[in-house]
C-alpha positions in Angstrom: -116.1 1.9 -80.1 -118.8 0.0 -81.1 -116.9 -3.3 -83.3 -118.6 -3.7 -86.7 -119.1 -7.6 -87.9 -119.0 -8.0 -91.7 -121.4 -11.1 -92.8 -119.4 -14.3 -93.8 -118.7 -14.1 -97.7 -120.1 -17.9 -97.6 -123.4 -16.8 -96.2 -123.7 -14.2 -99.2 -123.0 -16.9 -101.5 -124.8 -19.5 -99.7 -128.0 -17.4 -100.3 -127.6 -16.4 -104.0 -126.9 -20.1 -104.6 -130.3 -20.6 -102.7 -132.1 -18.0 -104.4 -130.9 -19.3 -107.7 -131.9 -23.3 -107.1 -135.5 -21.5 -106.1 -135.8 -19.6 -109.0 -134.8 -22.6 -111.2 -137.4 -24.7 -109.8 -140.1 -21.8 -110.1 -138.8 -21.9 -113.8 -139.5 -25.5 -114.3 -143.0 -25.6 -112.6 -144.3 -22.8 -114.9 -143.2 -22.0 -118.3 -144.7 -18.6 -119.7 -146.2 -18.7 -123.4 -146.2 -15.7 -124.7 -148.7 -15.5 -127.6 -149.3 -11.8 -130.2 -152.1 -11.3 -131.5 -155.0 -9.0 -132.8 -158.2 -11.0 -131.3 -160.3 -9.5 -128.8 -160.1 -11.0 -125.4 -163.2 -12.8 -125.5 -162.1 -15.2 -128.0 -158.6 -15.2 -126.3 -159.4 -16.0 -123.2 -161.3 -18.3 -124.1 -159.0 -21.0 -125.5 -156.0 -19.5 -123.1 -158.2 -20.6 -120.1 -159.0 -24.0 -121.1 -155.6 -24.8 -122.0 -154.2 -23.5 -118.6 -156.4 -26.0 -117.2 -155.0 -28.5 -119.1 -151.5 -27.7 -119.2 -151.3 -26.3 -115.5 -147.5 -25.6 -115.5 -148.1 -23.1 -118.7 -148.8 -19.7 -117.9 -150.0 -18.1 -120.8 -149.4 -14.3 -121.5 -151.5 -12.5 -124.0 -150.0 -9.1 -126.1 -152.6 -7.9 -128.0 -152.2 -5.4 -131.1 -153.4 -4.5 -134.5 -152.5 -6.9 -137.0 -150.2 -4.5 -138.7 -148.4 -3.6 -135.1 -148.1 -7.2 -134.5 -146.0 -7.4 -137.5 -143.6 -4.4 -136.9 -143.5 -5.4 -133.0 -142.2 -9.1 -134.3 -140.1 -7.6 -136.9 -138.2 -5.0 -134.7 -137.7 -7.3 -131.4 -136.2 -10.5 -133.8 -132.8 -10.2 -131.9 -133.5 -11.5 -128.7 -137.3 -12.0 -129.5 -139.7 -12.7 -126.5 -142.7 -13.7 -127.7 -143.5 -17.2 -128.8 -146.7 -17.1 -131.4 -148.6 -14.7 -133.5 -152.1 -15.4 -133.7 -154.5 -13.6 -136.3 -156.3 -13.8 -138.9 -155.0 -12.4 -142.2 -153.1 -14.7 -144.0 -150.9 -12.4 -145.6 -149.5 -11.1 -142.4 -148.0 -14.1 -142.0 -146.6 -14.2 -145.5 -145.1 -11.0 -144.6 -143.4 -12.7 -141.6 -143.0 -15.6 -143.6 -140.6 -14.1 -146.4 -138.9 -12.0 -143.5 -137.8 -15.4 -142.1 -139.7 -14.4 -138.8 -141.9 -17.2 -138.4 -140.7 -21.4 -137.4 -141.5 -24.2 -139.8 -144.4 -26.7 -137.3 -146.7 -29.2 -139.3 -149.2 -30.3 -136.4 -150.3 -33.7 -135.8 -153.6 -32.9 -135.3 -155.9 -35.6 -137.5 -159.4 -35.0 -139.2 -158.4 -31.4 -141.0 -159.0 -31.6 -144.5 -156.4 -29.9 -146.9 -158.3 -27.1 -147.7 -161.3 -24.9 -146.7 -163.6 -23.5 -149.9 -160.8 -22.7 -152.5 -158.1 -22.2 -150.1 -155.2 -24.2 -148.5 -155.8 -24.5 -144.8 -152.7 -24.7 -143.7 -149.8 -22.9 -145.2 -147.8 -25.7 -147.6 -144.7 -24.7 -146.5 -144.9 -24.8 -143.0 -144.9 -22.0 -141.8 -148.6 -20.8 -140.1 -151.1 -23.4 -139.3 -154.8 -22.8 -140.1 -157.4 -23.3 -137.1 -160.5 -21.6 -138.3 -162.5 -20.0 -141.0 -163.5 -16.7 -141.8 -165.9 -15.1 -144.5 -166.4 -11.6 -145.5 -169.8 -9.9 -145.3 -172.1 -7.4 -143.8 -174.0 -7.3 -140.4 -176.9 -5.2 -139.8 -179.0 -4.8 -136.6 -182.8 -5.6 -137.1 -183.9 -2.6 -134.6 -181.9 -0.3 -136.4 -183.2 -1.2 -139.5 -187.4 -1.4 -138.9 -187.2 1.8 -137.0 -185.3 3.8 -139.7 -187.5 2.1 -142.6 -184.4 0.6 -144.3 -184.4 -2.6 -146.5 -181.6 -5.1 -145.5 -178.8 -5.7 -147.2 -177.1 -8.4 -148.6 -175.1 -7.1 -151.5 -171.8 -5.0 -151.2 -173.6 -3.0 -154.0 -176.3 -2.0 -151.9 -174.6 -0.4 -149.6 -173.5 2.0 -152.2 -177.7 3.0 -152.4 -178.5 6.4 -151.0 -181.0 5.0 -148.3 -178.2 4.2 -146.3 -176.3 7.3 -146.1 -175.1 7.7 -142.6 -176.2 4.6 -141.9 -172.7 2.2 -142.6 -169.5 1.8 -140.3 -166.2 0.1 -141.1 -162.4 0.5 -139.8 -159.6 1.5 -141.9 -157.4 -1.7 -143.8 -154.6 -0.4 -141.9 -155.9 -0.6 -139.0 -157.3 -3.9 -139.4 -156.1 -7.4 -141.4 -159.7 -8.9 -141.3 -160.6 -5.2 -142.6 -157.7 -5.3 -145.5 -158.9 -9.0 -146.4 -162.4 -7.5 -146.7 -161.0 -4.3 -149.1 -159.0 -7.3 -151.2 -162.3 -9.6 -151.7 -164.0 -6.9 -153.0 -161.3 -5.4 -155.0 -160.3 -9.2 -156.1 -163.9 -9.8 -157.1 -165.0 -6.8 -158.5 -161.6 -6.3 -160.2 -159.1 -3.3 -159.3 -161.3 0.1 -160.6 -164.6 -1.7 -160.5 -163.6 -2.7 -157.2 -162.2 0.7 -155.5 -165.6 2.2 -157.2 -168.0 0.1 -155.2 -165.6 1.0 -152.2 -165.8 4.2 -152.5 -169.2 5.0 -152.9 -170.1 2.9 -150.3 -167.2 4.7 -148.1 -169.6 7.7 -148.9 -172.5 6.6 -147.2 -169.8 5.6 -143.9 -171.2 6.8 -140.1 -168.0 6.0 -139.1 -164.6 4.5 -139.7 -163.8 3.1 -136.5 -160.2 2.9 -134.8 -160.6 -1.0 -134.1 -162.2 -3.5 -136.3 -164.0 -4.6 -133.0 -165.5 -1.0 -133.1 -167.9 -1.8 -136.2 -169.8 -4.6 -134.3 -170.0 -2.8 -131.0 -171.7 0.3 -133.3 -174.1 -2.5 -134.8 -175.1 -3.9 -131.0 -175.5 -0.3 -130.0 -177.4 1.1 -132.6 -174.7 3.5 -133.3 -175.1 2.9 -136.7 -177.5 -0.1 -138.2 -174.5 -1.9 -140.7 -171.2 -3.0 -140.5 -168.7 -4.3 -142.7 -167.0 -7.1 -140.7 -165.5 -10.6 -140.8 -168.3 -12.9 -140.2 -167.6 -13.9 -136.8 -168.6 -10.7 -135.0 -171.7 -10.8 -136.7 -172.0 -14.4 -135.5 -171.2 -13.9 -132.2 -173.0 -11.0 -131.8 -175.8 -13.0 -132.6 -174.8 -15.3 -130.4 -174.9 -13.1 -127.5 -178.6 -12.0 -128.1 -177.9 -8.9 -129.9 -181.0 -8.1 -132.4 -178.5 -8.6 -135.6 -178.5 -10.5 -138.3 -175.2 -11.5 -140.9 -175.5 -12.3 -144.9 -172.4 -13.2 -147.2 -172.3 -10.8 -149.7 -171.9 -13.0 -153.4 -168.6 -12.0 -153.3 -166.4 -13.5 -150.5 -163.8 -14.8 -149.8 -163.2 -17.6 -147.4 -159.8 -17.7 -145.8 -158.4 -19.8 -143.0 -157.6 -17.5 -139.3 -153.7 -18.9 -138.4 -151.2 -19.2 -135.6 -147.8 -19.8 -136.0 -144.3 -20.0 -133.9 -142.3 -16.7 -134.2 -138.2 -17.9 -135.1 -136.2 -18.7 -132.2 -139.1 -18.9 -129.6 -138.2 -18.9 -125.6 -141.1 -21.6 -124.8 -141.2 -23.6 -128.6 -142.7 -26.8 -126.7 -145.3 -24.7 -125.2 -145.7 -23.0 -128.3 -146.6 -26.5 -130.3 -148.6 -27.8 -127.4 -151.0 -24.7 -127.7 -151.5 -25.2 -131.7 -152.2 -29.0 -131.6 -154.9 -27.7 -128.7 -156.6 -25.3 -131.1 -156.9 -28.3 -133.5 -157.9 -30.5 -130.9 -161.8 -31.5 -130.8 -161.7 -29.6 -127.6 -160.4 -26.4 -129.1 -162.0 -27.1 -132.4 -165.5 -27.4 -130.2 -164.6 -24.1 -128.4 -164.7 -22.2 -131.6 -168.8 -22.7 -131.8 -168.8 -20.8 -128.0 -171.4 -18.3 -128.5 -168.4 -15.5 -127.9 -166.4 -16.2 -130.4 -168.4 -18.5 -133.4 -165.6 -18.9 -135.5 -166.3 -22.0 -138.3 -164.2 -25.1 -137.6 -161.9 -26.2 -140.0 -162.6 -30.2 -138.8 -165.7 -30.9 -140.7 -167.0 -33.3 -137.8 -167.1 -30.1 -135.5 -169.9 -28.8 -137.1 -172.5 -31.8 -136.0 -172.5 -30.2 -132.2 -173.1 -26.2 -134.3 -176.5 -24.7 -133.7 -179.0 -24.4 -136.1 -178.4 -21.9 -139.0 -174.4 -21.7 -138.4 -172.5 -21.7 -141.7 -170.7 -24.8 -143.0 -168.0 -24.0 -145.4 -167.8 -28.0 -146.5 -171.7 -28.5 -147.7 -172.7 -24.5 -148.1 -172.4 -23.9 -151.7 -171.7 -20.4 -151.6 -169.4 -20.5 -149.3 -167.4 -23.3 -151.1 -167.5 -21.7 -154.1 -166.4 -18.8 -152.7 -163.7 -16.4 -154.3 -160.1 -18.0 -155.7 -158.6 -15.5 -153.3 -154.8 -14.7 -154.6 -153.1 -14.2 -151.2 -149.8 -13.6 -153.4 -151.5 -11.0 -155.1 -152.8 -9.7 -151.3 -149.4 -9.7 -149.9 -147.7 -7.8 -152.6 -149.7 -4.8 -152.5 -150.8 -5.1 -149.0 -149.3 -1.5 -148.0 -150.7 0.0 -151.4 -153.6 -0.9 -150.5 -153.9 0.6 -146.8 -151.9 3.9 -147.8 -155.3 3.9 -151.1 -158.0 3.7 -148.7 -156.3 6.0 -145.8 -155.6 9.0 -148.5 -159.2 8.9 -150.1 -161.5 7.6 -147.4 -160.3 7.5 -143.3 -159.0 11.0 -144.0 -161.3 12.5 -146.3 -164.0 10.9 -145.3 -165.9 14.9 -144.8 -165.1 15.3 -148.0 -166.5 12.3 -149.7 -169.7 12.4 -147.4 -169.7 16.3 -148.6 -169.6 15.3 -152.2 -172.0 12.1 -151.9 -174.8 13.8 -150.6 -174.3 16.5 -152.9 -174.9 13.7 -155.7 -177.9 12.0 -153.8 -179.3 15.7 -153.6 -178.9 15.9 -157.3 -180.1 12.8 -158.5 -183.7 13.2 -156.0 -183.8 16.9 -157.7 -184.0 15.2 -161.2 -186.1 12.5 -160.4 -188.7 14.9 -158.8 -187.7 16.9 -162.3 -188.8 13.8 -164.2 -185.6 12.3 -165.0 -185.5 13.9 -168.4 -182.4 16.8 -168.1 -179.8 15.8 -170.1 -177.3 18.3 -169.2 -178.1 17.7 -165.6 -177.7 13.7 -165.8 -174.4 14.0 -167.6 -172.7 16.5 -164.6 -174.2 13.9 -162.2 -172.4 11.5 -163.5 -169.1 13.3 -164.0 -169.5 13.8 -160.8 -170.2 9.8 -159.5 -166.9 9.2 -161.6 -164.8 11.6 -160.2 -166.0 10.3 -156.7 -165.0 6.7 -157.7 -161.4 7.2 -159.8 -158.4 5.9 -157.8 -155.3 8.0 -158.8 -153.0 4.7 -159.1 -153.6 2.0 -162.0 -154.1 -1.7 -161.9 -150.9 -2.1 -164.0 -149.4 0.5 -161.4 -150.5 -1.8 -158.7 -148.7 -4.4 -159.9 -145.9 -3.2 -160.7 -143.2 -4.2 -157.8 -140.8 -1.1 -158.8 -143.9 0.9 -157.4 -144.6 -1.4 -154.7 -141.3 -0.8 -153.1 -142.3 3.1 -152.7 -144.8 1.6 -150.0 -143.1 0.1 -146.8 -145.9 1.1 -144.3 -149.1 2.0 -142.9 -149.8 5.6 -141.2 -152.3 4.9 -137.9 -153.6 8.6 -137.6 -154.0 11.5 -139.8 -151.3 13.1 -137.9 -149.0 10.5 -138.6 -146.3 10.8 -141.4 -144.9 8.5 -144.3 -141.1 8.8 -145.4 -139.1 9.1 -149.0 -141.3 8.3 -152.2 -144.3 6.9 -150.1 -145.0 10.3 -148.3 -144.4 12.4 -152.1 -147.0 9.8 -153.7 -149.5 10.0 -151.0 -149.0 13.8 -151.3 -150.0 13.8 -154.8 -152.7 11.2 -154.2 -154.6 13.8 -151.4 -154.4 16.8 -153.6 -155.8 15.0 -156.6 -158.9 12.6 -154.6 -159.3 16.2 -152.6 -160.1 19.0 -156.0 -161.8 14.9 -157.6 -164.2 15.7 -154.0 -164.5 19.2 -154.7 -165.3 19.0 -158.5 -168.0 16.5 -157.3 -169.8 18.8 -155.4 -169.4 21.4 -157.7 -170.6 19.6 -160.3 -173.9 17.8 -158.4 -174.6 21.4 -157.7 -174.5 22.9 -161.5 -177.1 19.9 -162.1 -179.3 20.7 -159.1 -179.5 24.3 -160.2 -180.3 23.0 -163.8 -183.8 21.4 -162.0 
């Protein structure tokens, strides 16, 4: 019988101690900075690569999520928070996290950054998030596509309502993109609640697509899947920098707001998080914004001396410096309401909306061909247009805290469901909206039959 040799307990303890020491040494040699962001890798990789090169002891990990999904993730992981920074465009998303007590106050020490850009504070006045770049909202278009289709280049939001652009426009849904939400809010605040929804719905009738992600819009324009996209400026500017045959314009109604970064409360690596923010605001970090892959507007005015010819400068451009006085509190308060309304009326009823829009265009063309002198037909077409433009929520309801409290989430697909009072209200909206579009088709066809 062979003896069984038992390992020494001291050997186990020594091995465990050695492993612990090695692990501790490794942790000291390399910190892990975890960033939750909605930005595409073309942007994040430029900054993280440069930051890691300047800070070889810090390893950056990126968690890429849509803005609304990022907010939910941070809210759900507040106990034992695994992340250090939230990095995104939409300031109202930061306000949501700030109100939930999920951001840590930090005031950067970088110099040369003014207090405002256009009409908007660059940094949160309370110190819970930091602006590192600025963004405006507008229209990009593929010049070759427009030339091939004999389409004029658009310049204003109202241009996108014109029949000539039917089937040529793309946009993301505000529930899927924080930057698109800001675009929608820009139109609503610039035009007014009901007129703004009218503009948004009439131009939505011309949509070829509502993309699943915000960068699906510039991809569609760059590839020629559709000719025109409603985008944040850096999508258009970076596509131009990459050599695509595209252009970008700011409509008269636009907002200039900062893109932001904030430290999540109780970060695992707070010092590394602070170092990353300071890097973004340093001259090196600000210069990276001019990279052809990025093309965002720096918040340090001195960096524009290095910008390529024709690059927008919000500190000197009169149109941008006089941009809309964007009300962040209004946008934040009705964030989920606006997203839900757009999805019910546009995203998940796009086929119905396009059918109604096409029927109206056909009736208007028939009226023009007949000489445009049929009062009854004109009245029917006008009624059809009003039905397409209608919004089932008044401006007073959109400002009512009790009504807004019913909206707590956004759907990501048509199959997703909301609950409680929000679900009931959305079902009512859907019934009204579907009926409006169907009735608009009927009225347009009646008008056409008279001609």
